[in-house]
N, C-alpha and C positions, 0 to 999 in steps of 0.2 A: 452506409445507411443503417446496417444492423447495429453498429456501435452506437449511433445516435439514438436509435429506438430503445436500446437497452438502458442508456442513460436516462431517457425520459421516463421509462417504466420505473427505474430506481427512485427518481425524485417523486413520482406520483405516489409510490408506496410509502415513502418517508412522509409525504404530506398527509396521506390518509391516516397514518399512525399518529402523527404529532398533533393534528388539529383538535381531535377530541381531548387530548391531554391539556392543550393550551386553554381550551374552554373550561375544563374542570379546575385548572389551577387558578385562573383569573376570577372565576365566579364562585369558588368555594367559600363558605362562610367562615370557617376556622382557619387560623394561621398554623400550619403544621411545622414542628421543629423550628421554632423561632431563633434558637441559639446555634443552629447547625453551622452556619458560616463563620461564626466567631471563634470556633474551636481552632487551636493551633494546627492540629493534624486531623485528617480523616481519610478513610481508606475505602476502596471499592473493588468490586469484581467486574471486569470488562469482557464482553463477548461481542463479536461482530463478524461481518463478512467484507470482502474486499474485491476489487477489480484491479488487476496489475498487468503491466506490459513493460517492454524494454524500449527505451529511446536509443537509437544507435546511428552510427555513421558508417558509410561504406569505405572500404579500403581503396587506396588509389589503384591497386592492381585490378580491382573489379571495375572501377570507373573508366580507366583508360587503356586497359589491355585490349589489343586488337583481336578480332575474331580469329579463332584457331589457336589461341593461347591456352594455358593450362586451366584457366578459370572460366572458359566460355560455356561450360556446361550449366552454370548457375546464371540464369537470366534475370531473376528478381528475388528480393528478400523482403519479408514483411514480418513485423512483430504483432501478434494477435493478443487481444485482451482475454484474460482468463480469470476465473473466480477462485477465491480461497477464503479462509477463516482466520480470525484473530482471537487469542486468549491472553488476558493480561490481568495483573494485580496493580491497582492504582494507589499511589501515595500522593496526597495533596497537602501542601503546607501553606497556611494563611499568612500573607505578608502585610496586607492592609485591607481596607474595606472593599476595594475593587480589584486587587491584584493577588494572585496565588502563584506558587511555584509547584509544578507537577512533575512526576516521573512515574515510570512503570518498571520497577526492578525485575519483575518477572513478566516478560512480554514475548509471546511466541506468535509468529505469523507463518501460516501455511499457504503457499502459492504454487502454481504451476504455470510458468510462462512458456509461450510457444513462438517459435520461429517457423514461418512458412516459406518454402523455397519453390520457385518455378525452375524446373530442370529441363534442359534440352536433351541430355543423354542420361536417363536414369540408369543406375548401375546396381544390379542385384535385385533380389525379390522384395527387399524392403524399401526400395525407392520407386517413385512414380513421377509423372510429369509435375504434379503438385505434391510435395513431400513436407511433412511437419516434423519438427524436432522439439520435443517437450523437455523442459528443464525444471525439475522439482526443486523446491526451496523450503527449508524449515529454518526460519530466521529468528535469532534471538536479538531483540532490539532494546537499546537503552536510550530513551529520549529524555531531554530536559526541556520543559516548556514553561513559558510565562502565560498565564491566563488573565484576561481582563474581563470582568463581569459588570453587567448593568446593575442598577438598583433592583431590589426584589419587589415584584408586584404580586402581592398575596402569596400564592404558592408557586410562583413562576419566576424564572430568571434566565436571561440569555447571556452568552459569553462568547468571546473569540480567543484563540490561542495561537501562538507561534513558538517555534523552538528548533533545536538541532537534535540529531540522533546519530548514534553509532550502531552498526549492525554486524552480526557474525552469522554466516550461513552454515548451519550444521550439516547440510547436505551438499556442500560444494564438491565439484568433481575436478578441481584444478590439478589434483595430484594423480588423476587416473592415467594409467599407462596404456591400456588398450582403448584408445579413444578415437578411432578412425571416424566414427559416426557421431561424435559429440562436439559440443561447443563448451570449452572449459571456462568456468567462472571462478573468480577469486572469492575467498572466504569473507574478507573484510570490506565494509562499505561505510559511508557516512553521508549525511544529507540534511535537508531542512524540511520542515512541515508546517502546515497552517490549517486551522479548522474553525468550525462554528458548532456550538452546542447549546442545549437547553436543559435547565434544571427544573424538575417537577417534584415538589415536596409533598410527600404522603405522610400519614401519621407514623409509620414504622420505618420508612426508608426514603431515599431520594433517587429518582430514576432520571438518567441522563442520556438522551439520544445525542449522538455526535457524528458530524460529517467532517472528514479530515483528508487532506491531500499531502502526499510526500514526494519529494524530488531527491533522488540519489545523485550525489555530486562526484563520487569516485568512479573510475573506469573499472568495471567488473570483468572485462574481457581478458582472459589469460590467452592471448593470441598465439596460435600455432600455424605458421605458414604452410605446413605440410598437410593440414586437414582441410578437406574440400569445403566443409560447412563453416569453418572458422576463418579461413584466409580471405574471404570476401568482405569480412566485417572488421572495422577498426575499433572504435570505442563503443562500449555498452553502458548505459545508465538506467537505473531502475526508476519506474514511475508507479505510483499506487494511489488509489482512492478508496477509502473505507468508510463504512457506516457501522457504528457500534452502539451498544447499550451498556451503561454502567449502573450498577446498583451499589449505593453507599449506605 
């Protein structure tokens, strides 16, 4: 319920922000920057926030091990949504009237994903019946996207995008040696993403709110059967939804 409520609040905030801009752009008298979209290249600074979590599968040892086995202390595992920020430099190449090719050669995503465990037998002062394990990520992402834009209506335009991405986690702990209480994650990932955005043309700049979702396709889990919090999980895939503002 809390996750659904947070999503509703996010969409309400986006709507409150965008509606006045849509009104301004459609009913403004002057056409701002009429040649902006005809330029071969244009650049922008992107700032946003995100909600991220892991999609994962349980290991067979967790699903089928009888009571009294080595894993019976972990009764349930859940991945919680957490918030982060995005910082990026946008490069856009005009392909035709309605299609563009986009990338962000400098794109940093800061997230903190959380696994929550229900433990039957907590071990040590740092463990409780409900124990959370937080995984910090500083991800350098290189996406390649195709953008399809509508016709411009005065100072407003809507677009959709889709693409692929490669990611490198600068904070990965896959090589950690003392990792008894950690879940090890690999450094490299790849995936797909899709989104929706709006261009608002002002006299001196173009402001672009964008909502985007990303699905990681690679298995991030560097599984260690000797680690209590790792051996109950098989595959881990990243999921992220982000809202950003770009100034061009």
